[in-house]
N, C-alpha and C positions, 0 to 999 in steps of 0.2 A: 326723890321718892323712891323708896324701897318697895319692891313688889314682892308677893310671895312666891316662894319655889315654883318654877315651871312657867311662871308667867313672865311677860314681856310688852314691850311698847312697840306695836307695830305701825305703818303707813295705813292698813285698811281700818284698825282700831281708832286711830285718831281722825280718820275721816268720817267713822260712824259717829263719832261723839260731836265733830264740827256739823254733820248733816243732822241731827238729831236736836240739837240747839236751833238751827237755822229753820227746821221743819216747824218747831213749835213756835217760833216767833212768827213765822209765815201764816201758821194756821191760828194764832191768836188775832193777826189783823184781819185775816179772811172773816172770822166769826162776826167782826163786828158790823159788816154789811150783809151777813147772812141772815136765813130764816131759822128757826128751830129746826125744822126737818133737815134743812143743810147742814148745820152744825152738827146735828148727830151723825150725819153720813160721813160727813169729815171726819168726825171720832173715831167712827168706824174703821176708816182707812187708815187713821193715824195709828191705831192699834197694831195692825198688819205690819205697817212701817216701823213703828218702835220694835217689835218684834224681830224683825228682818235685821236691825241694827243690832240688836241685844245679841242675836245670834251671830251676827257678822264678828262683833267684837268677841265673844267667846271661841270663835274657831280660829280666828286670827291670832291672837295673844293670850290665850289660855293655854293650859296644859295639852290639849291635842295636838296643838301644832309643835310643840318641843317633840312629843313621844312621838310624833309621824316621823321625825329625822332618826328614829331608832328602828321603828318596824312599818312595813311597806303597807301592811294591812291597815294601820291606822291613819297612814296618809292617803290610803285610799277613802276612808270615813270622810275625812276632811274635804276632801276634793269633791265627794258625792254631795256633802251641805254646799259648797261653796258653786257648784253649778247646778243644782237640781232643786236644792229647797230654800236657798236663801233668796236667789232673785224672784220667784215667784211670790214671797212676802213684801220684796220691796216695790215690785209692781204693782200689785194690788194696793199699797200704800199710797199711789199715785203721788209722788214726791213732789213734781217738778212745778205745780202751781203754786203751792205754799213756800218752796224754795224761793221762786222768784218774789213771791210777797215779802220775804224776808228782808230782801234790799229796800232802800228808800225809794220812793215813787219816782224822783226825778231820775236817779241813777238807773232804776228798772227801765224805765221808758226809753232813756238812752241808748241802753245797751240793747234792746229790742227793736228799735230803730235803725241801729247800728247793723244788727244781724240780718233783719230781713230787708232793709230798704238801700243801705249804702252799697258802692260798688265794691269796696273792700270787703265787704262781708259775704261776697260770693266765694272767695276764697276760703270761709268756714263752711258756708252753706253745702259747697259741693261735696267735701269731705264727710259731713254729717250725714247728708242724703244717701252717700254710697254705704256708710256704716249701718245706717237703719233700713237699708233695703232686706226683705227676707232671705234671698239667696246669699249675700254676703253674711248674713248672721249663721245660717246654716255652716257655710264654709269656715267661718271664724270659730263656731262653737266645736266643730269636729276635726277642724285643725289643731286647736289648741289643746285639745284632749291627745290627739298622737303626739303632737311636738313633744310636750313636756313628759310622755311616757316613753321616750325614745332614748335608749340606754346612755347615749354619749351626751343629751341633752340633760335628762334626769342627772346623771352623774356629777354634770359640772354644777347645776343647781343646788344638788345635796352639798357640795363641799363647799360651795358660797352661800352662807345664810343669807345675805343680803339680795341674792336672786330669788329665794325662795319668798320673800317678804315685799320686795319692790316689783317682782316680774311675774312669778310664777301665781300666787294668790291673787293677785289684781287681775291677772289675764283672766283666771278662771271665774272670777264673780262677774267680770264686764262682758265676757262672751257669753256666760250664761243669763246676763239681763236680756241682752240683745237677743240671743235666741228664744226666750220665753217672751218676748213682746211678740214674737210672731203669733202667739198661740191665747196669750193673756191680755184683757183690756188692761187700760190704765186712765183712770178718770183724767179728763174728759174723752181721751181717745180711745177707738176700738182697736182690736187685735191688728196686728200690722199685716198678718198672711191672709190669704183667702185660705177657703177651707181646705181646697186641694193643696195648697202650698204647707199647711199645717200637717196634713196628714204624711205628706213627702217628707217633712222636716222630722217628724216622729220616728217614720221607718228607717229612714237612713240611719239616724243617730241611734236607734236600738240595734241595727246591724252592726254600726261599727263599732258599739260597745261590745257587742257579743264576740267581734272577730278578734278584738284588743285582749277581751278576757280570754279566749281561748288559746291566743298566741303566748299569752303568759304563763297559760296553766296547762295546755295539753301538747301545743307544738314547741315546748323547750323542754330539756332536762337540764338546764344550768340556770342557777339566778342570773338576773339582767344587770343589776345594780351594785357598784363597787363597795358603797358605803355599808348597806346591809350586809353584804358579805363579810366587812372587815369587823363589823360589830356583831355579827350571828354567826358567823361561819355559814359554808356553802350549803350544806344540808338545810339547817334551821331558816337561813334564807331564802331557799328554794320551796320549802313548805310554808314561810309566810307569803311569799310572793303567790303562790296557788290561792291561799286564804284571799287575799287583796283580791286576784281574779274572780274568786267567787262571789266576795262584795259588790265589784262593778258588775257582774252578770246578774245578780240578783236584783240590784238596783233598776235594771231594765223593766222587772216587772212594777216596782214600785211608783214609776213615774211616766212609763209609756202607757200602760194601761188604763190610769186614771185620766191622762191626758186625752185617750181616745174616745173614753167614754163620756169626756166633756163635751168633745167634737162631735160626738154622735147626738148628745142632748141637746146641743144648740141646733143639729141640722132638723132633728125631730120635732122641736118645738118651733122651729120657722116653717116646716113644710107641711107637719101635720100628719105625717104617716112614716112608716118604716120604707115602703118602697121609693117615695119621694126622695127620703133622707138619702138613699142610697145612688139615686140617680143623680143626685146634686153633689154627693162626694166624689162621683167619678167623672163628674164635669158633663154630664149629658144634660143638665137644662140649666 
């Protein structure tokens, strides 16, 4: 198959297609046993999930990925999509129940029994429990962001395209999913983090993004990454690096503030007042 210029087949795009097909199969099977109201709610969640998959395929396999190899600012845009905007769509799509129902009933029950009840299943339950713990998600999210922007690590990945496709992008999306599950519910489960943990996660991440952006733009007078120097020259690479830092910096306003507003709205709705909301946020009640 001949793809248009600047397009490519990547692991994330293949996963998006497979997940979309499986989700639709499971959703149709679920619809046979649901009321009309439940089917409408499931369809609304499906729209969010499909939007996330389409955006994932476009970011991972479209021109943005190719162009990001030449300009750090474009790489930062794709990074922002992969960690801050794609995961919430996938989470709100509540994919796990439909994906389970995509399996034949006998196999589904066999796998669920093996995971939840068998002795060998504990070797999988343990790591899954650790990965889904809120503190782990915060560490993985911020650690992934810092790791892939260290000059030596980024240079290695940029000169090895397979590392971008098989390691960097999947790690961004996976870490983003785990992080946003701290804050967002995914039917039928609530957010994984308490109100205090959610606020701590947002503040830590926003601060880390600010420090990283300042390090790339203000605290250096040389470009960090060899590929961009080779393609653009030192002066243009440094200018582009500062634009990338600005994108990372501004991104903090576009996700952290709405996330804090969402948490405040939940607290206000639950407690019925601003003062009570504040008391609960700081853990006094």
